[in-house]
C-alpha positions in Angstrom: 71.4 31.9 96.1 71.9 35.1 98.2 68.8 37.1 98.9 68.8 40.8 98.2 69.3 43.0 101.3 66.0 44.4 102.6 65.8 48.2 102.5 63.4 50.7 104.0 62.2 54.0 102.6 63.9 57.0 103.9 60.7 58.5 105.3 60.2 55.4 107.4 63.7 55.7 108.8 63.1 59.4 109.6 59.9 58.5 111.4 61.7 56.0 113.6 64.3 58.7 114.5 61.6 61.1 115.5 59.9 58.5 117.6 63.2 57.7 119.4 63.7 61.4 120.1 60.1 61.7 121.5 60.6 58.7 123.7 63.9 60.1 125.1 62.2 63.5 125.8 59.3 61.7 127.5 61.7 59.8 129.8 63.5 63.0 130.7 60.2 64.7 131.5 59.1 61.7 133.6 62.2 61.8 135.7 61.4 65.4 136.8 57.8 64.6 137.9 58.4 63.8 141.6 60.1 67.2 142.2 57.4 69.1 140.3 54.7 67.2 142.2 56.3 68.2 145.5 56.4 71.9 144.4 52.8 71.7 143.3 51.7 70.2 146.6 53.5 72.9 148.5 51.9 75.6 146.4 48.5 74.1 146.9 49.0 74.0 150.7 50.0 77.7 150.8 47.2 79.9 152.2 45.6 81.9 149.4 43.6 84.2 151.7 45.0 85.7 154.9 41.5 86.3 156.1 41.4 82.7 157.3 45.0 82.0 158.3 48.4 83.6 158.5 51.9 82.7 157.8 53.7 81.8 161.0 57.3 82.8 161.1 58.2 82.1 164.7 60.3 84.9 166.2 61.4 86.4 162.9 59.5 89.5 161.6 59.4 90.7 158.0 60.4 94.3 158.4 59.8 95.0 154.7 56.7 93.1 153.5 57.1 94.6 150.0 60.2 92.5 149.6 58.8 89.4 151.3 58.0 86.7 148.7 55.1 85.5 151.0 53.5 88.9 150.8 52.9 88.4 147.1 50.2 85.8 148.0 47.9 88.6 149.0 47.9 91.3 146.3 48.6 94.8 147.3 45.8 97.3 146.9 45.7 98.4 143.3 45.7 102.1 144.1 47.5 104.6 146.3 45.0 107.4 145.9 44.9 108.3 149.6 41.2 108.1 150.0 39.8 106.8 153.3 38.8 103.5 151.7 42.2 103.2 150.1 43.9 103.9 153.5 41.8 101.2 155.1 42.8 98.8 152.3 46.5 99.4 153.0 46.2 99.3 156.8 44.4 95.9 156.5 46.9 94.7 153.9 49.8 95.5 156.3 48.0 93.8 159.1 47.8 90.6 157.1 51.5 90.7 156.3 52.5 90.5 160.0 53.6 87.1 161.3 51.0 85.0 163.1 53.2 84.8 166.2 55.0 88.2 166.5 56.1 88.0 170.1 59.9 87.6 170.4 61.6 85.1 172.7 62.1 87.8 175.3 58.4 88.7 175.3 58.7 92.0 173.4 57.0 93.1 170.2 57.6 95.8 167.6 54.1 97.1 168.4 54.8 97.9 172.0 58.1 99.5 171.0 56.1 102.0 168.9 54.7 103.4 172.2 57.9 103.0 174.3 56.9 99.7 176.0 58.0 96.7 174.1 56.5 94.3 176.7 53.1 95.8 176.8 49.9 94.0 176.0 49.6 94.8 172.3 46.1 94.5 170.8 45.7 98.2 170.2 49.4 98.7 169.5 49.2 96.2 166.7 46.4 98.1 165.0 48.2 101.5 165.5 51.3 100.0 164.0 49.4 99.0 160.8 47.7 102.4 160.6 51.1 104.1 160.9 52.4 101.9 158.1 49.6 102.9 155.8 49.9 106.6 156.8 53.7 106.5 156.0 53.1 104.9 152.6 50.2 107.2 151.5 51.2 110.5 153.2 47.7 110.8 154.6 46.6 112.2 158.0 43.8 109.9 159.0 45.4 109.1 162.4 44.1 111.4 165.1 41.4 112.6 162.7 39.5 109.5 161.6 41.4 106.9 163.8 42.6 107.2 167.4 46.3 106.9 168.3 46.4 105.2 171.7 48.0 102.1 173.2 44.8 100.8 174.9 41.4 99.7 173.9 39.9 101.8 176.6 41.3 105.0 175.3 40.5 104.2 171.7 36.9 103.8 172.6 36.8 107.0 174.6 38.3 108.8 171.6 35.4 107.6 169.4 33.0 108.6 172.2 34.4 112.1 172.4 33.8 112.7 168.7 30.4 111.0 168.6 31.5 108.1 166.5 30.8 105.4 169.1 27.9 102.9 168.9 26.8 100.5 171.6 26.6 96.8 170.4 23.2 96.0 168.9 22.6 99.6 167.6 24.9 99.5 164.6 26.2 97.2 161.9 29.9 98.0 161.4 31.7 98.5 158.1 35.2 97.6 156.8 37.8 99.6 158.7 35.7 100.2 161.8 37.1 99.3 165.3 35.4 96.7 167.5 35.6 97.2 171.3 35.4 94.0 173.4 34.5 93.6 177.0 35.8 90.0 177.2 35.2 89.4 180.9 32.2 91.7 181.6 34.1 94.3 183.5 32.1 97.2 182.0 34.6 98.7 179.7 36.9 97.6 176.8 39.8 95.2 177.4 40.5 94.4 173.8 40.1 96.0 170.3 40.0 94.6 166.8 39.4 96.0 163.3 36.7 95.0 160.8 37.9 93.4 157.6 34.5 92.5 156.1 30.8 92.2 157.0 28.7 89.7 155.1 25.2 88.3 155.5 25.0 84.6 156.5 22.4 82.0 155.3 20.1 83.1 158.1 20.2 86.7 156.9 22.3 87.9 159.9 25.4 90.1 159.5 28.7 88.5 160.4 32.0 90.3 161.0 35.3 89.1 159.9 38.0 90.6 162.1 41.7 91.2 162.1 43.2 91.3 165.6 46.1 90.5 167.8 46.7 89.3 171.4 43.1 88.0 171.9 42.7 87.5 175.6 41.2 84.1 175.4 43.9 82.7 173.1 46.4 80.2 174.6 49.3 81.9 172.8 49.5 85.6 171.8 48.9 85.7 168.1 47.4 87.6 165.1 44.4 86.1 163.5 40.9 86.5 162.2 37.6 85.6 163.7 34.0 85.6 162.4 31.6 87.0 164.9 28.0 88.0 165.1 27.4 91.8 165.2 25.8 91.2 168.6 28.4 88.8 170.0 28.2 88.8 173.8 31.9 89.8 174.1 31.4 93.0 172.0 30.8 96.2 174.0 30.6 98.6 171.1 32.0 100.0 167.8 34.1 102.9 166.7 32.9 104.0 163.3 35.2 105.8 160.9 32.4 106.9 158.6 29.2 107.3 160.6 28.5 109.8 163.3 26.2 109.0 166.3 25.0 112.4 167.5 22.0 110.7 169.2 24.2 108.8 171.5 23.2 109.6 175.1 25.6 107.5 177.1 28.6 108.6 179.1 31.4 110.2 177.1 34.3 110.1 179.4 33.7 106.6 180.8 31.7 103.5 179.9 29.7 102.4 182.9 29.2 102.6 186.6 32.2 100.2 186.9 34.6 102.9 185.8 32.6 106.1 186.4 34.3 108.8 188.4 33.6 108.3 192.1 34.9 111.4 193.8 35.3 114.4 191.5 32.0 114.4 189.6 30.9 113.3 186.2 33.1 115.8 184.4 36.4 114.1 185.3 37.5 110.9 183.7 38.8 108.1 185.9 40.5 105.6 183.6 41.9 102.2 184.4 45.6 101.8 184.9 47.4 101.8 181.6 45.0 104.2 179.9 46.3 107.5 178.6 43.5 109.5 176.9 44.2 113.3 177.1 40.9 115.1 177.4 41.6 117.9 174.9 38.8 116.8 172.5 36.2 119.6 172.7 35.8 119.6 176.4 
């Protein structure tokens, strides 16, 4: 006797079909997981804050950071209102877009080129370059009115002195956008300059500066990077403030110390180190 052929409800057959489709989709998704994991790993290893690290791009420079996909990691300032704070935001943003190692194979930089000497030491030239980028973008005139325009730390400091915006270390807590003047080797006047990105109070209640700077004299390789320093760090000589005047300052205006004070023509004439170029038209 033949048995009747076993049959299944249509709903059960449809369910089996759906399960087969789901299984096929799962296998397809699973096959793509190694590539997606690699992409995810690369994304997680990408620096999210350029205050701590910078993209290194060897000898290549991104001439247009607005079109650089890496620049999107650090959002552009939200405004272009041209206020001083907004100008500082843009100058610091441009500074953080520059490659960590900007010196070309022949030893030149775009920063030195800005002042006609591509092979110059470039700590101040780097800051001037970023200020100029912000100025060009916003159409402002803070250069030569709020900020100096000189290719040397020495002259930048004297400019702040001339307009009574200079503070000796230990007498002032700097603010975002201020300039820091370093006397790295204790020579009595600035040999390096940086800009303040942030000032915060540490767990001991002491203010700490986060800098942005290039061509630090003690670095093994010339580079652009940030440091966190005490406001009274032994390497700091003073500060150039962009917001606070210091009319009570009683130190020398046209020099820094006996190490570079005029020796022959009296206290009214400036004797600057070689490579300095301050023109003494500021309210002599």
